[in-house]
C-alpha positions as CSV (number, residue, x, y, z in Angstrom):
1,X,161.8,230.0,79.2
2,X,158.3,231.1,79.9
3,X,158.8,229.8,83.6
4,X,162.0,231.8,83.8
5,X,160.2,235.1,82.8
6,X,157.5,234.8,85.3
7,X,160.0,233.7,88.1
8,X,161.8,237.0,87.2
9,X,158.5,239.0,87.2
10,X,157.7,237.5,90.7
11,X,160.9,238.7,92.2
12,X,160.6,242.0,90.4
13,X,157.1,243.0,91.5
14,X,157.3,241.4,94.7
15,X,159.4,244.2,96.1
16,X,159.8,248.0,95.2
17,X,162.0,249.2,92.4
18,X,164.5,246.6,91.1
19,X,165.5,249.2,88.5
20,X,168.4,249.5,86.1
21,X,168.9,245.9,84.8
22,X,166.4,244.2,82.1
23,X,164.7,240.9,81.8
24,X,165.5,238.7,78.9
25,X,164.4,240.2,75.6
26,X,164.0,243.7,77.1
27,X,162.0,243.0,80.3
28,X,163.0,244.3,83.8
29,X,165.1,242.3,86.2
30,X,165.9,242.6,89.9
31,X,168.1,245.2,91.5
32,X,168.6,246.7,94.9
33,X,165.9,249.4,95.9
34,X,166.9,252.6,97.0
35,X,164.5,252.6,99.8
36,X,166.6,249.9,101.3
37,X,169.1,252.6,102.3
38,X,166.8,253.6,105.3
39,X,169.8,254.7,107.4
40,X,168.6,258.2,106.2
41,X,165.3,258.8,107.8
42,X,163.8,261.3,105.7
43,X,163.7,259.2,102.6
44,X,160.7,256.7,103.3
45,X,158.4,259.7,104.3
46,X,159.8,262.2,101.8
47,X,157.1,263.2,99.3
48,X,159.3,262.3,96.2
49,X,159.8,258.8,97.5
50,X,156.2,258.4,98.5
51,X,155.3,259.3,94.9
52,X,157.8,256.8,93.5
53,X,156.5,254.1,95.6
54,X,152.9,254.7,94.2
55,X,154.3,254.5,90.8
56,X,156.1,251.2,91.9
57,X,152.6,249.8,93.0
58,X,151.1,250.6,89.6
59,X,154.1,249.0,87.8
60,X,153.6,245.8,89.9
61,X,150.1,245.8,88.5
62,X,150.8,246.3,85.0
63,X,154.1,244.3,84.5
64,X,152.4,240.9,84.6
65,X,150.0,242.3,81.9
66,X,152.6,243.6,79.7
67,X,154.8,240.5,79.9
68,X,151.8,238.2,78.7
69,X,150.3,240.5,76.2
70,X,150.4,238.5,73.0
71,X,148.5,240.9,70.6
72,X,149.7,243.6,68.0
73,X,150.2,247.4,68.4
74,X,146.7,248.2,67.0
75,X,144.9,246.2,69.8
76,X,143.0,248.0,72.4
77,X,144.8,246.4,75.2
78,X,148.1,247.4,73.5
79,X,146.9,251.1,73.3
80,X,145.7,250.9,77.0
81,X,148.9,249.4,78.5
82,X,151.0,252.0,76.3
83,X,148.9,254.8,77.6
84,X,149.2,253.8,81.1
85,X,152.8,253.3,81.1
86,X,153.4,256.5,79.3
87,X,151.5,258.3,82.0
88,X,153.5,256.6,84.6
89,X,156.6,257.6,82.9
90,X,155.4,261.5,82.9
91,X,154.7,261.0,86.6
92,X,158.1,259.9,87.3
93,X,159.6,262.6,85.2
94,X,157.6,265.2,87.3
95,X,158.7,264.0,90.7
96,X,160.7,266.8,92.4
97,X,164.1,265.3,93.7
98,X,165.1,268.8,95.1
99,X,168.6,268.1,93.6
100,X,169.3,265.2,96.2
101,X,171.5,262.6,94.7
102,X,169.6,259.6,96.2
103,X,166.3,260.6,95.0
104,X,167.6,261.4,91.6
105,X,169.0,257.9,91.7
106,X,165.5,256.3,92.6
107,X,163.7,258.5,90.0
108,X,166.2,257.3,87.3
109,X,165.5,253.6,88.4
110,X,162.0,253.9,88.5
111,X,161.8,255.5,84.8
112,X,164.1,252.8,83.5
113,X,161.5,250.1,84.9
114,X,158.8,251.8,83.1
115,X,160.8,252.3,79.9
116,X,161.8,248.5,80.0
117,X,158.1,247.5,80.1
118,X,157.3,250.0,77.4
119,X,160.2,248.5,75.2
120,X,159.2,244.8,76.0
121,X,155.7,245.5,74.9
122,X,156.7,247.2,71.8
123,X,159.2,244.4,70.9
124,X,156.7,241.7,71.3
125,X,154.0,243.3,69.3
126,X,156.3,244.2,66.5
127,X,158.4,241.1,66.4
128,X,159.0,239.3,63.2
129,X,157.5,236.1,64.5
130,X,154.3,237.9,65.8
131,X,154.0,239.3,62.3
132,X,154.5,236.0,60.7
133,X,151.7,234.5,63.3
134,X,149.3,237.2,62.1
135,X,150.2,236.9,58.5
136,X,149.3,233.1,58.5
137,X,146.3,233.8,60.6
138,X,145.0,236.3,58.0
139,X,145.6,233.8,55.2
140,X,143.6,231.3,56.9
141,X,140.9,233.9,57.5
142,X,140.7,234.7,53.7
143,X,140.7,231.1,52.8
144,X,137.9,230.1,55.2
145,X,135.8,233.3,54.5
146,X,136.0,232.7,50.7
147,X,135.2,229.0,50.9
148,X,132.9,228.6,53.9
149,X,131.6,231.8,55.5
150,X,130.8,234.0,52.4
151,X,129.1,231.3,50.3
152,X,126.8,230.4,53.4
153,X,126.0,234.1,54.1
154,X,124.9,234.6,50.5
155,X,122.5,231.6,50.6
156,X,124.9,229.4,48.9
157,X,126.6,226.1,49.8
158,X,130.0,226.0,51.4
159,X,132.6,224.8,49.2
160,X,134.3,222.0,51.6
161,X,136.5,219.4,50.1
162,X,139.9,217.7,50.5
163,X,141.7,220.5,48.9
164,X,140.3,223.0,51.6
165,X,141.3,220.4,54.5
166,X,144.8,220.0,52.9
167,X,145.2,223.9,52.8
168,X,144.3,224.3,56.3
169,X,146.6,221.5,57.6
170,X,149.5,223.3,55.6
171,X,148.7,226.5,57.5
172,X,148.7,224.5,60.8
173,X,152.3,223.1,60.0
174,X,153.5,226.6,59.0
175,X,152.3,228.0,62.3
176,X,154.0,225.2,64.2
177,X,157.4,226.3,62.6
178,X,157.2,230.0,63.7
179,X,160.2,230.6,66.0
180,X,159.1,232.1,69.4
181,X,162.7,232.3,71.0
182,X,160.9,231.2,74.2
183,X,159.1,234.4,74.6
184,X,155.9,234.1,76.6
185,X,153.8,236.4,74.3
186,X,155.0,234.8,71.2
187,X,154.2,231.4,72.5
188,X,150.8,232.5,73.6
189,X,150.1,234.1,70.3
190,X,151.1,231.0,68.3
191,X,149.2,228.5,70.6
192,X,145.9,230.7,70.2
193,X,146.2,230.9,66.5
194,X,146.8,227.2,66.3
195,X,144.1,226.1,68.7
196,X,141.4,228.2,66.6
197,X,142.5,227.0,63.2
198,X,142.8,223.3,64.5
199,X,139.1,223.8,66.0
200,X,138.1,225.1,62.4
201,X,139.9,222.1,61.0
202,X,137.7,219.9,63.3
203,X,134.6,221.5,62.3
204,X,135.1,221.3,58.6
205,X,136.4,217.8,58.7
206,X,133.2,217.0,60.8
207,X,131.2,218.5,58.2
208,X,132.9,216.6,55.4
209,X,131.9,213.5,57.1
210,X,128.3,214.8,57.4
211,X,128.0,215.1,53.5
212,X,128.7,211.3,53.1
213,X,125.9,210.3,55.3
214,X,122.7,209.1,53.7
215,X,120.8,211.7,55.8
216,X,118.5,213.3,56.3
217,X,115.7,210.7,56.0
218,X,112.5,211.2,54.1
219,X,109.7,213.1,55.9
220,X,107.2,210.5,55.2
221,X,109.0,208.0,57.2
222,X,108.0,209.4,60.6
223,X,106.4,212.6,61.7
224,X,109.4,213.5,63.9
225,X,111.9,213.3,60.9
226,X,110.6,216.6,59.3
227,X,111.4,218.4,62.6
228,X,114.8,216.6,62.8
229,X,115.5,217.8,59.1
230,X,114.7,221.3,60.0
231,X,117.2,221.0,62.9
232,X,119.8,219.8,60.5
233,X,119.5,222.9,58.4
234,X,119.9,225.0,61.5
235,X,122.9,223.2,62.5
236,X,124.5,223.6,58.9
237,X,124.0,227.5,59.5
238,X,125.4,227.2,63.1
239,X,128.4,225.4,61.8
240,X,129.3,228.2,59.4
241,X,128.7,230.6,62.1
242,X,131.0,228.8,64.6
243,X,133.8,228.7,61.8
244,X,133.4,232.6,61.4
245,X,133.5,233.0,65.2
246,X,136.7,231.1,65.5
247,X,138.5,233.0,62.5
248,X,137.3,236.3,63.7
249,X,134.8,236.8,60.9
250,X,131.6,236.9,63.0
251,X,130.6,240.3,62.8
252,X,128.1,240.8,65.6
253,X,127.7,237.2,66.7
254,X,129.1,235.8,69.8
255,X,130.1,232.5,71.4
256,X,127.4,232.9,74.1
257,X,124.5,233.7,71.4
258,X,125.5,230.6,69.4
259,X,125.7,228.5,72.5
260,X,122.3,229.4,73.2
261,X,121.0,228.6,69.8
262,X,122.7,225.2,69.8
263,X,121.3,224.5,73.2
264,X,117.7,225.2,72.0
265,X,118.2,222.7,69.2
266,X,119.1,220.2,71.8
267,X,116.0,220.9,73.9
268,X,114.0,220.7,70.7
269,X,115.3,217.5,69.7
270,X,114.8,216.0,73.3
271,X,111.3,217.0,73.0
272,X,110.4,214.8,70.0
273,X,108.8,211.5,70.4
274,X,110.8,208.9,68.6
275,X,110.0,205.9,70.7
276,X,109.7,202.6,69.1
277,X,111.6,203.5,65.9
278,X,115.2,202.7,66.3
279,X,116.3,204.3,62.8
280,X,114.9,207.8,63.8
281,X,116.2,207.3,67.3
282,X,119.7,206.9,65.6
283,X,119.1,209.8,63.2
284,X,118.3,212.1,66.2
285,X,121.3,210.8,67.9
286,X,123.6,211.8,65.2
287,X,122.3,215.1,65.0
288,X,122.7,215.7,68.8
289,X,126.4,214.4,68.4
290,X,126.8,217.0,65.7
291,X,125.5,219.7,68.0
292,X,127.8,218.7,70.8
293,X,130.7,218.6,68.4
294,X,130.0,222.5,67.8
295,X,129.5,223.2,71.6
296,X,132.8,221.7,72.5
297,X,134.5,224.6,70.4
298,X,132.7,227.4,72.0
299,X,135.2,227.6,75.1
300,X,138.0,229.2,73.1
301,X,137.4,232.8,74.3
302,X,139.8,232.4,77.1
303,X,142.0,229.7,75.2
304,X,145.7,230.4,75.7
305,X,145.4,232.3,79.2
306,X,146.7,229.2,81.0
307,X,150.6,229.2,80.7
308,X,150.7,225.3,81.1
309,X,149.0,225.1,77.7
310,X,151.5,226.8,75.7
311,X,154.6,226.3,77.8
312,X,155.0,222.9,76.5
313,X,158.3,222.1,78.3
314,X,156.1,221.3,81.2
315,X,153.6,219.2,79.4
316,X,153.7,215.5,80.3
317,X,153.4,214.3,76.6
318,X,156.3,216.4,75.4
319,X,158.3,215.1,78.3
320,X,157.5,211.5,77.1
321,X,158.6,212.2,73.7
322,X,161.8,213.9,74.9
323,X,162.5,210.8,77.0
324,X,162.1,208.6,73.8
325,X,164.3,210.8,71.9
326,X,167.1,210.6,74.4
327,X,166.7,206.7,74.4
328,X,166.9,207.1,70.5
329,X,169.8,209.2,70.7
330,X,171.6,206.6,72.7
331,X,170.7,203.9,70.2
332,X,171.8,205.8,67.4
333,X,175.1,206.4,68.6
334,X,175.6,202.6,69.4
335,X,174.6,201.6,65.8
336,X,177.1,204.1,64.3
337,X,179.8,203.0,66.6
338,X,179.4,199.4,65.6
339,X,178.8,200.5,62.0
340,X,182.4,202.0,62.1
341,X,183.7,198.8,63.3
342,X,182.0,196.8,60.6
343,X,180.0,195.1,63.2
344,X,176.4,194.2,62.1
345,X,175.6,192.3,65.2
346,X,174.0,195.4,67.1
347,X,170.6,195.5,65.7
348,X,168.1,196.9,68.3
349,X,165.3,196.9,65.9
350,X,162.8,195.3,68.5
351,X,163.7,198.1,70.9
352,X,163.1,200.7,68.2
353,X,159.9,199.2,67.3
354,X,158.7,199.4,70.9
355,X,159.8,202.9,70.9
356,X,157.5,203.5,67.9
357,X,154.6,201.9,69.9
358,X,155.3,203.9,72.8
359,X,155.1,207.2,70.6
360,X,152.1,205.8,68.9
361,X,150.3,205.8,72.4
362,X,151.4,209.4,73.5
363,X,148.5,211.6,73.9
364,X,148.7,214.7,71.7
365,X,145.4,216.2,73.0
366,X,144.9,217.5,69.4
367,X,147.6,220.0,70.2
368,X,149.6,220.4,66.7
369,X,152.7,221.3,68.4
370,X,152.7,218.1,70.4
371,X,151.5,216.2,67.3
372,X,154.6,217.7,65.3
373,X,157.0,216.8,68.2
374,X,155.7,213.0,68.0
375,X,155.9,213.0,64.2
376,X,159.5,214.1,64.4
377,X,160.6,211.7,67.1
378,X,158.9,208.8,64.9
379,X,160.9,209.9,62.0
380,X,164.1,209.7,64.1
381,X,163.3,206.2,65.0
382,X,162.3,205.2,61.5
383,X,165.5,206.8,60.0
384,X,167.7,204.2,62.2
385,X,165.5,201.3,61.2
386,X,165.7,202.0,57.4
387,X,169.5,202.4,58.0
388,X,169.8,199.0,59.6
389,X,167.6,197.4,57.0
390,X,169.7,198.7,54.2
391,X,172.9,197.7,55.8
392,X,171.7,194.2,56.4
393,X,170.4,193.9,52.7
394,X,173.7,195.2,51.4
395,X,175.5,192.5,53.6
396,X,173.4,189.6,52.3
397,X,173.5,190.7,48.8
398,X,175.2,188.1,46.4
399,X,174.8,189.3,42.8
400,X,175.0,186.5,40.1
401,X,176.6,186.7,36.8
402,X,173.2,187.2,35.1
403,X,172.3,190.3,37.1
404,X,170.9,193.2,34.8
405,X,173.7,195.9,34.6
406,X,171.2,198.5,35.5
407,X,170.2,196.6,38.6
408,X,173.8,196.3,39.5
409,X,174.0,200.2,39.1
410,X,171.1,200.8,41.5
411,X,172.8,198.6,44.2
412,X,176.0,200.7,43.9
413,X,174.0,204.0,44.5
414,X,172.4,202.3,47.5
415,X,175.8,201.4,49.0
416,X,176.7,204.9,48.7
417,X,173.3,206.1,50.0
418,X,174.0,204.0,53.0
419,X,177.4,205.5,53.8
420,X,175.9,209.0,53.4
421,X,173.0,208.0,55.8
422,X,175.4,207.0,58.4
423,X,176.9,210.7,58.1
424,X,173.4,212.4,58.2
425,X,172.5,210.1,61.2
426,X,175.7,211.5,63.0
427,X,175.3,215.2,61.7
428,X,174.7,217.6,64.6
429,X,175.3,221.2,62.9
430,X,173.2,223.8,61.2
431,X,172.3,224.4,57.6
432,X,175.2,227.0,57.2
433,X,177.7,224.5,58.0
434,X,179.9,223.3,55.2
435,X,179.4,219.6,56.2
436,X,175.7,220.3,55.6
437,X,176.0,221.7,52.2
438,X,178.5,218.9,51.4
439,X,176.0,216.2,52.4
440,X,173.2,217.9,50.6
441,X,175.2,218.0,47.3
442,X,176.3,214.3,47.7
443,X,172.8,213.1,48.1
444,X,171.6,215.4,45.1
445,X,174.3,213.7,43.0
446,X,173.1,210.2,44.0
447,X,169.6,211.1,42.9
448,X,170.9,212.5,39.6
449,X,172.8,209.3,39.3
450,X,169.6,207.3,39.8
451,X,167.7,209.4,37.2
452,X,170.5,208.5,34.6
453,X,170.1,204.7,35.2
454,X,168.4,203.2,32.2
455,X,166.3,200.1,33.4
456,X,166.2,199.0,29.7
457,X,162.7,197.5,30.2
458,X,163.8,195.5,33.2
459,X,160.8,195.6,35.7
460,X,163.0,194.5,38.7
461,X,165.4,197.6,37.9
462,X,162.6,200.0,37.5
463,X,161.1,199.0,41.1
464,X,164.7,199.1,42.8
465,X,165.4,202.4,41.3
466,X,162.0,203.8,42.5
467,X,162.7,202.6,45.9
468,X,166.2,204.1,45.8
469,X,164.8,207.3,44.7
470,X,162.5,207.4,47.6
471,X,165.2,206.3,49.9
472,X,167.4,209.1,49.0
473,X,164.7,211.8,49.3
474,X,163.9,210.4,52.7
475,X,167.4,211.0,53.7
476,X,167.4,214.5,52.5
477,X,164.1,215.2,54.1
478,X,165.6,213.7,57.4
479,X,168.5,216.2,57.1
480,X,166.5,219.0,56.5
481,X,164.4,218.2,59.6
482,X,167.4,217.9,61.7
483,X,168.4,221.4,60.8
484,X,165.2,223.3,60.6
485,X,165.6,224.5,64.3
486,X,162.0,223.6,65.0
487,X,160.7,224.4,68.4
488,X,157.5,223.2,70.4
């Protein structure tokens, strides 16, 4: 969709007034320009037409800025664009058309183009998804400020643990689920929020690992150790400053300033004489790697400006994942078709396993959207594999007369779950559909049936019931995933 928007913009702003029509979601589209009616010689040189042409050139300059603006209404760039567009609208309104219909039409279309840009600017800045992105970003800022930045600034120790890492991962997942409707500004805003939050995740997880090291070494070991220990303290402070920068909590700090500080630390470490001592050399190397790990996150100032980064439909990894999903869809249709005929001979497990291996090798470049796309593709493959495994187990099952009644009850539920999973695999609808609600209700009933099974102390039944409950929950989760309308 982003490519389509920019294609429209190129055609729009490459020639004078295209007025009247609108781009998708409120932006402008192309239409015949009144100046093309050059059979009336006074029009091109007419003062009114000359002024409208000047307005058109300014619109051509502002249009791409409007259509890629990803901020909010209180942002400085939003106010600037709104102010300049409003000025252009007033300029158009003041053009004297001398009552000539042709000039009046040209002025009207020019006004419509400017109004279209104003509307597009406002729609994206106030869109519910844009607000959702901002709310999640603010939630992340509050969390990081409370647990990492504020303690460090007050001279305390940042509270970094698995709970914080898990909370940040949950926010990343929620951000990937924000719908953008293909709008360039919303995709851009989501991508920028994700890259910053993922960078903070990386920094914090790196710090968590650092705390497990048996470092720093004692200063009595080598005279250089004392200097490295001092740098380690500075690195800890710089880490907190970097997190604050990434989350917009930095105050007067800047990426350039922090980069200079970290580079000076590297120079200081390089100047130390650690020759002849492998342990100290290794210690210095680890600290240098810590600094390099921080430096790599200082290039996020312009992150998100490159359309190729957030227009993932053009991403090679996404294309790989989509090719795998198409193959999986073909195999799934084959499995279900043979299942209806009662034929268990079609078991493409080897092929499905090879697809899992392929997905595991897809480069996500630490992009959370690509990572989530890959995860969902993996779930689709695993759903077919578990379905085939259960079908095979049901076909092989030969219950004996001594089988525990509760164990038999669990297998009866598994048989029902297998039939329901076949329906879920073939389901292609939305959550509002009656078929979705029916499947959800039937799966929930099977869970209740399992809950009512009394193992009567039989350990085999306990284990079987536990596995059946997990299986039913996985089917429910898969059904939810198929209908959550996620987009990359």
